[in-house]
N, C-alpha and C positions, 0 to 999 in steps of 0.2 A: 484328503490333502491337509498337512497341518501351515500350523497358524503363519510358520514362515515364511509361504510357498506362499499364500494369503498374496502373506504385507510383497510379495514380490510381483504378483500378479496386479495387485491394488497399484505399485510403485510407479510399474511400466505400463500400466493407462496412463496416468497423472500424466508421465513424461507422454505420452504418444497426444492425450489433447496437447498438453504444453507446448510440444512442435509444433500441432495446427493449429494453433494460434498465431505461432511466431509466423508459419508459413506465412498468413490468413494475413494481416502486420505488416507482412512486411513485403506483401502481393498491393496491398492498398495503401501502402508510401510511397511504390513505381509510380500506380495511372493516379495518385498525389502530383506526382512530382512530372510529371505528362508522357510516362512511358506508356508506348501504346500497347495490346496484347499483343501483340503478335511480339514485337521486341520482348519482352516479358519468358519467352522461349529462349532466346536469345542471350540472357541476363543470366537465367540459368547454367546455361549451358557454357557456359566462363566461371559459376559460383561453383561448379563442380570440378572447372580444368584450375583454379586455384585451390581447391580443398586435394587434388590428386598431386598439385605441386608441394603441398606443402609434407616433411619429413615427423609433425608429430600430429598425431589429431585436437582440433582445435577444443574440445573437453578441456584436452591435459591444465592446464596449470591455472584453472575458474574453480578458487576457491572462497572458503566462506570468510569472512574479514575478520574470522578468529587471529590470522597472523601479524592483525593493525588493532582490532579488538580484544581486551577482557574485564572483566566489572571490576577490576582494579584501577582499567585507566580511566575509570573517573571520578572526582572528587567532590565527592557527595557533603555539600552544607546545607540540606535545606534543611532539617532539625532545626540550625542555626541563626540561618537569613534568607531560607526559600532558593537558595538555586543550586545546581549544577552543574561543574566543568567536566570535557573533554578536552583533554589538551588546552589551544587557545578560544572553545568554544564555546561560552558560558547560556547557557538555559537557567530565563527568570518567567514568573506572571507574568503572562498580557497583562501592560497598562491601558487604562480608556481612550488615554492621548493617543497610541500608538497607532489608534486604528486611524487616523490619519494617512498614515504613512503605508498602512497596508491597501486601501483604496489607492494611493499613486498607481503601488502596487500590480493589484486588481489591474488596473484600466489598462492593459497592455493585453489586445487577444489572448495573444497565444497563453498568455500564463493564464487566463480565466476559464478560456474552452478547457484545459488542462485539470483542472477539479472536477467530483462526481458524486454527489452534485452542486453545481456551482453555488462559491457564494452573493450573497445580495451586491448588489451593486453601488445603493443608497447608505452614506451614510449614517443615518440616522440606524434604516434598517440594518446597515453590519454591524456598530455597537452592540444591539439590543439583540443578534446573535454568537455575538464575544461569552456576552455576559447571560448567555441562558445557564440554567441549571445541567441541563446534562450534555455540558463541553466543555471542557479546559485544556486553554493557552495556553501556548509559554512563547514571549520574545525569545530569537538565537542574538541573539549578542558575538559580535567580532572587535574589537578594537574595544570595546563597551559603547559601540555602538550597534545600533537594534540594523538587523537586515537580514530579516526574514521570522516566522512565526512556523510551531510547528505544536502540534495538540490533539485529544483527542474529541470523539462527537459520538451522540450516542452511546453514553456510559451509560452502563446495564451492572449496576454495584451489584446484583442480584448473579448475573450469569459468570460478573466476573471480568467485565469484558468490553473494546470499546473501537474505534474505527481511529488509525491514524491517518494526517490531515497532515503537509508539508509543504512550505514554501521558502525559496531562498527571493528573495526580493529582489537584492541587487544585482544585476545583471555582469557588472565588472564582476561580482568574487562566485563564479560559477566555474569549477573545474577546480577553485583550491582545495573539496575535501570538506570541508563547511556544514552543507548537507547529510554526509554520511556521519562526519564525528553528534551533529545536532538532532537523525536517526536513533544511532545509536545510547545519547543522551536520552532521548525521549523512553525510549525502550525498555532503558534502565528505571526511568521513573516511572514508570507504570508498573511495570514489574518488581521491586524493590521497594522503591518508596508506595505507590497507592495499593501493591499489593492485587494486582490484576493479572487475573489463570489466559487468558486470550488479546490477542492484537489480531484486526485485519483490514484491510485495504482495495478499497475498490481502485483499479486505473481504467484509462481505456485501450480496445481492444490496440491499435495504432502503437500504443507508450511501450516499444517494447525496452527502453532505457532505462527505463521507471521496476519494467517489470524483474529484467535480468538482476537488477541496483536490489530489490527487494528478496531476490532466489538467495543474493551472497549475505542477508544476512538470517536468515536460515525458514523463511516464510516460502509457505507454498501453494500451491493450487489447487484451489478447493470450490470453486465452481465456475460458471460462466454465463451474464446475463444476453442473452439473444437480442438486439435490438434495441437498448433497454435507455440510450439516449436519442435524443437530436443535435445533431449539430449540426447548423446552415440545413440546406435541405437533404440530409443524409444522415441517414440511422446505422449506430453505433452501437457492438457493445457492449459488453465492462464487465471485466475481469476482478473476478475475487481474491485475493492473498490473506491464511491467517498461518501465524505464527503462537504458540505455545510457549507458555513459559518455562515449562521443561524441556523443552526445545532446546530455547532462548540458553537456559542456564545447560545445556547439556553443551553447546559449542563453546561460549564465552567466558564460563568458569571459572574462576579465579577468588583468593581470597580476596575480601572488598578491605577496600581504602580506610576505614573509620573513621581514620584522624593521620588527616593526611600533612605532610611537613611543611606544606607553603603553602596557607588557606587563601582561595581564594575572594576571603568575605572581608568583608571595610572594618573594620572597629570602630565597637560603639564606644569603646570609652576614651573620657576625655584626657 
């Protein structure tokens, strides 16, 4: 069996496991919404009916975000004033006073429980958390206002990897593409500014929207931790996905705009 066949078999197994996770996550969501087990068969029949009614396969047209972003999409002035911008979204190092705003965002249960593991809820502990040497967090700015955070945890310099976490805290700004641009900007930071080799993320098994979003950036399933966390009185699986720099560059490669014509830095001159 040649190397290409081995890769194809491994890819199919990985895809099969992802589909099983999707099915399990969908099943969990249905039961969470109060759908009875006998009604799930009815839902499945309607899903099949919708599939047969479609003129094209559902997977067609689902592509990476390489039609939206390239390396040149990032205005890189990190060396000048420690900030990056992707269109209208700017990333800068998170300032300690901004932790107060993050605390407000994390008071929303659905937000707080979406992270694996959760952030500390105590203000003092959260400040210590963000300033720990194994973590680096950037503020997400929209119209020069802090609207979220994105950062790296468990930074391993020797292995060249980190775990990414992201939060767009202002609920009124959801659906405006801020999270996608912050994600791309942080991947640029990890791979191009920090020169790391690997970024990985953890998601709860029912968070299929995030899993799909991350797949479009090039993340691939790396493993599943069964019953790894407890939410309320229920155990849930945790999905780990990973993205290597080489894959990311292959998807989004372009000439880096190292000297942007429209600077995003404020002048320090008098």
